[in-house]
C-alpha positions as CSV (number, residue, x, y, z in Angstrom):
1,M,-51.7,-16.9,41.6
2,R,-48.2,-17.5,41.2
3,I,-46.9,-21.0,40.6
4,S,-43.3,-19.8,41.1
5,G,-44.2,-18.2,44.4
6,S,-44.1,-19.4,48.1
7,W,-46.7,-21.9,49.2
8,D,-48.1,-19.2,51.5
9,E,-48.9,-16.8,48.5
10,L,-51.2,-19.3,46.6
11,D,-55.0,-18.7,46.3
12,D,-57.8,-20.8,45.0
13,S,-58.4,-19.7,41.7
14,G,-59.5,-22.3,39.4
15,I,-60.2,-24.7,42.5
16,G,-62.4,-27.4,41.5
17,I,-64.9,-27.4,44.2
18,Y,-66.1,-23.7,42.6
19,G,-67.1,-25.3,39.4
20,K,-64.9,-23.5,37.0
21,R,-65.5,-25.4,33.9
22,K,-63.4,-23.3,31.4
23,L,-60.0,-22.8,32.8
24,N,-57.3,-20.7,31.6
25,R,-53.6,-21.8,31.9
26,E,-53.0,-20.2,35.0
27,R,-56.0,-21.9,36.9
28,R,-54.6,-25.0,35.5
29,G,-51.5,-24.4,36.9
30,G,-53.1,-24.2,40.0
31,F,-54.3,-27.7,40.1
32,L,-50.8,-29.0,39.0
33,F,-49.9,-27.3,42.4
34,Y,-52.8,-28.2,44.4
35,G,-52.8,-32.0,43.2
36,T,-49.0,-32.3,43.9
37,S,-48.9,-30.7,47.1
38,G,-51.9,-32.5,48.1
39,R,-50.6,-36.0,47.7
40,L,-47.2,-35.2,49.3
41,I,-48.7,-34.0,52.3
42,G,-51.2,-37.0,52.3
43,D,-48.1,-39.4,52.0
44,A,-46.1,-37.8,54.6
45,F,-49.1,-37.7,56.9
46,G,-49.6,-41.3,56.4
47,V,-45.7,-42.3,56.9
48,P,-45.8,-42.8,61.0
49,Y,-48.8,-45.3,60.6
50,E,-48.1,-47.5,57.8
51,F,-48.8,-51.2,58.6
52,Y,-50.8,-50.6,61.9
53,R,-54.5,-51.9,61.9
54,A,-57.1,-49.6,62.4
55,D,-57.9,-50.5,66.0
56,E,-54.0,-49.5,66.6
57,L,-54.2,-46.4,65.6
58,P,-54.6,-43.1,67.9
59,G,-58.3,-41.6,67.8
60,Y,-59.3,-39.1,65.2
61,E,-58.6,-36.2,67.4
62,E,-55.3,-37.2,68.1
63,I,-53.9,-38.6,65.0
64,E,-51.6,-35.8,63.5
65,M,-48.4,-35.3,61.2
66,V,-46.7,-35.6,64.5
67,P,-48.1,-38.9,66.2
68,P,-49.2,-38.4,70.0
69,A,-46.9,-39.1,72.6
70,G,-46.8,-42.8,73.5
71,F,-47.3,-44.2,69.8
72,Q,-44.3,-45.9,67.9
73,K,-43.8,-44.8,64.7
74,T,-43.2,-47.0,62.2
75,Y,-39.9,-45.6,60.7
76,K,-38.8,-44.1,64.0
77,D,-35.8,-42.3,62.5
78,V,-37.7,-40.5,59.5
79,E,-38.5,-37.0,60.5
80,A,-42.0,-35.9,60.3
81,G,-43.2,-33.9,57.0
82,T,-41.4,-36.8,54.9
83,W,-42.7,-38.3,51.8
84,S,-42.0,-41.6,50.9
85,D,-41.6,-43.9,47.7
86,D,-45.3,-42.7,46.7
87,G,-44.0,-38.9,46.7
88,A,-40.7,-39.4,45.4
89,Q,-42.0,-41.4,42.4
90,A,-44.7,-39.1,41.5
91,L,-41.9,-36.4,41.7
92,C,-40.1,-38.7,39.1
93,L,-42.8,-38.7,36.8
94,L,-43.2,-34.9,36.9
95,D,-39.5,-34.5,36.3
96,S,-39.6,-36.9,33.5
97,L,-42.5,-35.3,31.6
98,L,-40.3,-31.8,31.9
99,R,-37.3,-33.4,30.5
100,A,-38.8,-35.6,27.7
101,G,-41.6,-33.1,26.8
102,R,-44.1,-35.9,26.9
103,F,-44.4,-39.3,28.5
104,S,-41.6,-41.4,27.7
105,L,-41.5,-44.8,29.3
106,K,-37.6,-45.2,28.6
107,D,-36.9,-41.8,30.4
108,F,-39.4,-42.4,33.2
109,S,-37.7,-45.7,33.8
110,E,-34.4,-44.1,34.2
111,S,-35.7,-41.5,36.5
112,V,-37.6,-43.9,38.7
113,S,-34.4,-46.2,38.6
114,S,-32.3,-43.3,40.1
115,W,-34.9,-42.6,42.6
116,Y,-34.4,-46.4,43.9
117,E,-30.5,-46.4,43.2
118,D,-29.3,-42.8,44.4
119,G,-32.4,-41.1,46.4
120,V,-33.2,-38.8,43.5
121,W,-36.4,-36.9,44.7
122,A,-36.4,-38.6,48.1
123,V,-36.1,-36.4,51.0
124,D,-32.5,-36.3,52.1
125,G,-31.6,-38.7,49.2
126,K,-32.7,-41.7,51.3
127,V,-35.1,-44.2,50.2
128,F,-36.6,-46.1,53.3
129,D,-39.6,-47.6,51.9
130,V,-39.9,-49.6,48.8
131,G,-42.3,-52.1,47.6
132,I,-41.3,-55.7,47.0
133,Q,-42.7,-55.9,43.3
134,T,-41.4,-52.5,42.9
135,A,-37.5,-53.4,43.8
136,N,-37.7,-56.6,42.1
137,A,-38.8,-55.0,38.7
138,L,-36.3,-52.0,39.2
139,N,-33.6,-54.6,40.1
140,A,-34.2,-56.5,36.6
141,Y,-34.5,-53.1,34.9
142,K,-30.7,-52.6,36.3
143,K,-29.7,-55.5,34.8
144,G,-30.7,-54.8,31.5
145,G,-34.3,-55.9,31.6
146,C,-37.0,-54.1,28.8
147,P,-39.0,-51.6,30.9
148,E,-41.9,-53.0,29.2
149,E,-41.6,-56.6,31.0
150,C,-40.1,-55.5,34.2
151,G,-43.6,-55.0,35.6
152,F,-44.6,-58.6,34.4
153,L,-41.8,-60.3,36.9
154,K,-44.8,-61.2,38.8
155,P,-47.7,-61.6,36.4
156,E,-50.6,-61.2,38.9
157,G,-49.0,-58.7,40.9
158,K,-51.6,-56.2,42.0
159,G,-49.8,-53.7,44.3
160,N,-51.1,-50.1,44.2
161,G,-47.0,-49.0,43.4
162,A,-48.3,-47.5,39.9
163,L,-51.6,-46.0,41.4
164,M,-49.6,-43.6,44.0
165,R,-47.7,-42.2,41.4
166,V,-49.8,-41.4,38.3
167,L,-51.2,-38.4,39.1
168,P,-48.7,-36.1,37.5
169,L,-50.1,-37.4,34.3
170,V,-53.5,-35.9,34.6
171,L,-51.8,-32.3,35.7
172,W,-49.6,-32.5,32.4
173,H,-52.1,-33.7,30.1
174,N,-54.4,-30.8,31.0
175,L,-51.7,-28.4,31.5
176,C,-49.2,-29.2,28.8
177,R,-50.9,-31.5,26.5
178,G,-48.2,-34.1,26.3
179,G,-47.5,-36.1,23.5
180,E,-47.5,-40.0,22.8
181,D,-44.7,-42.0,23.5
182,R,-43.7,-43.3,20.6
183,E,-40.5,-44.8,21.5
184,S,-39.4,-48.5,19.8
185,L,-39.5,-51.5,21.9
186,A,-35.5,-52.7,21.3
187,C,-36.1,-55.7,23.4
188,G,-35.2,-58.6,21.1
189,S,-38.8,-59.7,21.3
190,D,-42.4,-58.7,20.6
191,E,-43.7,-60.0,24.0
192,G,-43.4,-56.6,25.7
193,Q,-45.7,-55.1,23.2
194,D,-48.0,-57.8,23.2
195,R,-48.7,-57.6,26.9
196,G,-48.6,-53.8,27.4
197,Q,-48.9,-51.9,24.4
198,A,-50.4,-53.6,21.5
199,Q,-53.8,-52.6,22.5
200,G,-52.9,-49.3,22.9
201,S,-51.1,-49.1,19.4
202,R,-54.2,-50.3,17.7
203,D,-56.3,-48.0,19.6
204,R,-54.1,-45.0,18.7
205,A,-54.1,-46.4,14.9
206,S,-57.8,-46.3,15.0
207,G,-57.8,-42.7,15.8
208,D,-60.7,-41.1,17.7
209,S,-63.7,-38.9,16.1
210,G,-64.3,-37.3,19.6
211,S,-63.9,-33.6,20.5
212,G,-60.5,-32.7,21.8
213,S,-61.5,-33.2,25.1
214,R,-62.1,-36.9,24.4
215,D,-58.7,-37.2,22.4
216,R,-56.9,-35.9,25.3
217,D,-58.7,-38.5,27.6
218,R,-57.8,-41.3,25.6
219,Q,-54.2,-40.3,25.5
220,L,-54.3,-39.7,29.0
221,V,-55.7,-43.3,29.6
222,L,-52.9,-44.9,27.3
223,D,-50.0,-43.2,29.2
224,A,-51.7,-44.1,32.5
225,H,-51.4,-47.8,31.2
226,R,-47.8,-47.3,30.1
227,Q,-46.4,-45.8,33.1
228,C,-47.4,-48.9,35.1
229,L,-45.3,-51.2,32.8
230,I,-42.1,-50.6,34.6
231,T,-43.3,-51.9,37.7
232,H,-46.6,-53.1,38.1
233,G,-47.8,-54.3,34.5
234,N,-50.8,-56.4,35.4
235,I,-53.9,-55.3,33.4
236,C,-55.9,-54.3,36.3
237,N,-53.1,-52.0,37.5
238,Q,-53.3,-50.2,34.2
239,V,-57.3,-49.9,34.2
240,C,-57.3,-48.5,38.1
241,C,-54.5,-45.7,36.8
242,A,-56.6,-44.8,34.1
243,L,-59.9,-44.6,36.1
244,Y,-58.1,-42.5,38.7
245,C,-56.8,-40.4,36.0
246,L,-60.2,-39.6,34.5
247,V,-61.6,-39.0,37.9
248,A,-58.8,-36.5,38.6
249,S,-59.7,-34.6,35.2
250,R,-63.4,-34.6,36.1
251,L,-62.5,-32.8,39.3
252,M,-60.7,-30.3,37.4
253,D,-63.7,-29.8,35.1
254,G,-65.8,-28.7,38.1
255,L,-67.5,-31.6,39.0
256,D,-67.9,-32.7,42.7
257,A,-66.5,-35.9,44.3
258,R,-69.6,-38.0,43.2
259,Q,-70.1,-36.5,39.9
260,A,-66.5,-37.0,39.1
261,V,-66.3,-40.7,39.9
262,G,-69.4,-41.1,38.0
263,R,-68.5,-39.3,34.8
264,G,-65.0,-40.9,35.0
265,V,-66.6,-44.4,35.0
266,A,-68.6,-43.5,32.0
267,D,-65.7,-42.0,30.0
268,L,-63.5,-45.1,30.5
269,R,-66.3,-47.2,29.5
270,R,-66.3,-45.3,26.0
271,I,-62.6,-45.4,25.8
272,Y,-62.6,-49.3,26.5
273,E,-65.6,-50.0,24.0
274,D,-62.5,-51.1,21.3
275,M,-60.2,-52.6,24.1
276,P,-62.2,-55.6,25.4
277,E,-59.5,-57.2,27.6
278,Y,-59.2,-53.5,29.3
279,K,-63.0,-53.4,29.6
280,R,-63.3,-57.1,31.3
281,S,-61.1,-55.6,33.7
282,L,-62.6,-52.6,34.6
283,E,-66.0,-54.6,35.0
284,W,-64.9,-57.8,36.3
285,S,-62.0,-56.6,39.0
286,V,-63.1,-52.9,39.5
287,R,-66.7,-53.6,39.5
288,P,-67.6,-49.9,39.2
289,D,-71.2,-50.3,39.9
290,L,-70.9,-51.7,43.2
291,P,-70.5,-49.0,46.1
292,W,-67.2,-47.5,46.8
293,Q,-65.9,-49.2,49.8
294,G,-62.1,-50.1,50.9
295,Q,-60.2,-51.2,53.5
296,G,-57.0,-49.3,52.9
297,T,-55.0,-52.4,51.9
298,G,-51.9,-52.4,49.5
299,Y,-54.5,-54.3,46.9
300,V,-54.6,-51.7,43.8
301,V,-58.4,-51.9,43.3
302,D,-59.2,-51.6,46.7
303,C,-56.5,-48.7,47.5
304,M,-58.4,-46.7,44.6
305,R,-61.7,-48.0,46.4
306,S,-61.0,-46.5,49.7
307,A,-59.7,-43.1,48.0
308,F,-63.1,-42.8,45.9
309,M,-65.2,-43.8,49.1
310,I,-63.4,-41.3,51.3
311,L,-63.4,-38.5,48.3
312,M,-67.3,-38.8,48.4
313,E,-67.7,-38.9,52.3
314,A,-65.3,-36.5,53.5
315,D,-66.2,-33.1,54.1
316,S,-62.7,-31.7,53.7
317,Y,-59.0,-32.3,52.9
318,E,-58.2,-32.7,56.5
319,D,-61.0,-34.8,57.3
320,G,-60.3,-37.0,54.0
321,V,-56.8,-37.6,54.7
322,K,-57.7,-38.6,58.4
323,R,-60.1,-41.0,57.3
324,A,-57.6,-42.5,55.1
325,V,-55.1,-43.1,57.5
326,L,-57.4,-44.5,59.9
327,L,-58.4,-47.3,57.8
328,G,-55.0,-48.6,58.8
329,N,-52.8,-50.9,56.7
330,D,-51.3,-49.1,53.8
331,T,-51.9,-45.5,55.4
332,D,-49.4,-43.5,53.4
333,N,-50.4,-45.3,50.1
334,T,-54.1,-44.4,50.9
335,A,-53.4,-41.0,52.0
336,C,-51.3,-39.9,49.1
337,V,-54.0,-41.4,46.5
338,L,-56.7,-39.5,48.4
339,G,-54.6,-36.6,49.0
340,G,-53.9,-35.9,45.3
341,L,-57.7,-35.8,44.4
342,S,-58.4,-33.8,47.5
343,G,-55.9,-31.1,46.6
344,I,-57.6,-30.5,43.5
345,L,-60.9,-30.5,44.9
346,Y,-60.3,-28.1,47.9
347,G,-57.3,-26.3,46.8
348,I,-54.3,-25.1,48.5
349,Q,-56.4,-23.3,51.4
350,G,-58.3,-26.5,52.3
351,I,-55.0,-28.0,53.3
352,P,-54.3,-27.3,57.0
353,G,-51.4,-24.6,57.2
354,R,-49.7,-26.4,59.9
355,W,-49.4,-29.9,57.7
356,I,-48.0,-27.7,54.8
357,S,-45.5,-25.9,57.0
358,M,-44.2,-29.2,58.0
359,L,-43.7,-30.8,54.6
360,R,-39.8,-31.2,54.2
361,E,-38.0,-29.9,51.0
362,R,-40.8,-27.6,49.7
363,D,-38.3,-25.7,47.9
364,K,-37.4,-28.4,45.4
365,V,-41.2,-29.0,44.7
366,E,-41.6,-25.3,43.8
367,G,-38.8,-25.3,41.6
368,L,-40.1,-28.3,39.5
369,L,-43.7,-26.9,39.6
370,G,-42.3,-23.7,38.3
371,S,-40.6,-25.3,35.7
372,L,-43.6,-27.1,34.3
373,F,-45.8,-24.5,34.6
374,N,-43.1,-22.1,32.4
375,R,-42.9,-24.9,29.9
376,A,-46.5,-25.1,29.6
377,G,-46.3,-21.3,28.5
378,E,-44.0,-21.7,25.9
C-alpha cells in the first residue's frame, strides 16, 4: 500500500475488521488514509441534507451524494462532493500536527483561524458553513483572545464542533506518537489553565506506570481535551472527544465496533480515575452504561451516541453513512463523525467508488497525508 499513491491504488492491508492487532508502520499509515477519507466523504455526503428533519428526507434507496431530482439542497450553490467546516477543520488539525511535530494549541488555533478567515483547507477556499459557537470563539481569538479562553465564551456550549474534527489526533498518535503540548499560557491570568489545562497538567506530572500503549492513550486523551479549547471548552465536549479517540484507537487495534466502544469506555474510566471532574462528566453526561442511541442532533453527546449506535448496527460503510444522514438534523456532522470510524473499520475498499470519485480536491488531501506518512518514517 502506498500512502502517496492514487486513491484507487490503495488496498485494505491493515484494515481493522480483519483483526490485525500488531500493525506495522505501513498498515497504520493505511488507517491514516482510511479514517481521513471516511470522514471527508461522510461530511460531503451529508452536506446537501443538513437541517432537514428525518421525515423530510428521501428514502434509503434514493439518498446519494447527489440528491434525487426535486430535492432542494441546503446549500444550492455547493457542488456535490464538497466537504464542509467538519472536514476543513480536521485537515487544519492534520496540517498543524505536521507543521509542529506534535499537538500545539497555539499552532492549531492559528490554522483553524486561517480556515475561518481565508478559507484554508476549504474546498475552493470558500467557507459556507460555520457554527455560531465556533464563529464567536474565532472572532474573539482574532481580537487577541487566548486560545485556552476562547472556547469558554459560552460556558455551557455543548455543540459538536470539536468532536467533528478530532480524529486526526488518533491517527497521528498511532502513526507518529506526537509529543505533549508544553506551550506556556501567556494570557495574563491563570483562568485558562484552571479551566482547560490544570487537571491535565497534574495528570501529566503524576506520570503513568502502565505500558507504552496506556501512556499513548493517556496523552491522546489530554490532546483531545486541549484541541477543544479554542472553540468548545466545556468539559463535556472534552470528554466526548476523548472517548471518541479511544474508540477509534481500539478499532485500529482490530476490535469490532461493539468491542471497541466497550473497551474505549473502560480505558477512559481508567484514565479518569484521578481526574474526578472528567469522570463525573463521563458518567452523568455521556452515561456510557445506557444503550447507545441518538437522533443526529448538534448536541455533542447525541452526535457521538448517534455515531456509536450506527457503527454497531450498520453492516458496511455505505449503510452507516446513509443511516447517519437519514437521522436528519445535523447530517454532515453525524455522517462525518461516523464516517471516520467506519473508514477505519472497513477500509478504503469498503467506501463506494462512486463516492470516492466525487470527492473534490482529493489531490490536496493526498499530498497532506503523504507528507505525514513520510514524516512518520523519519
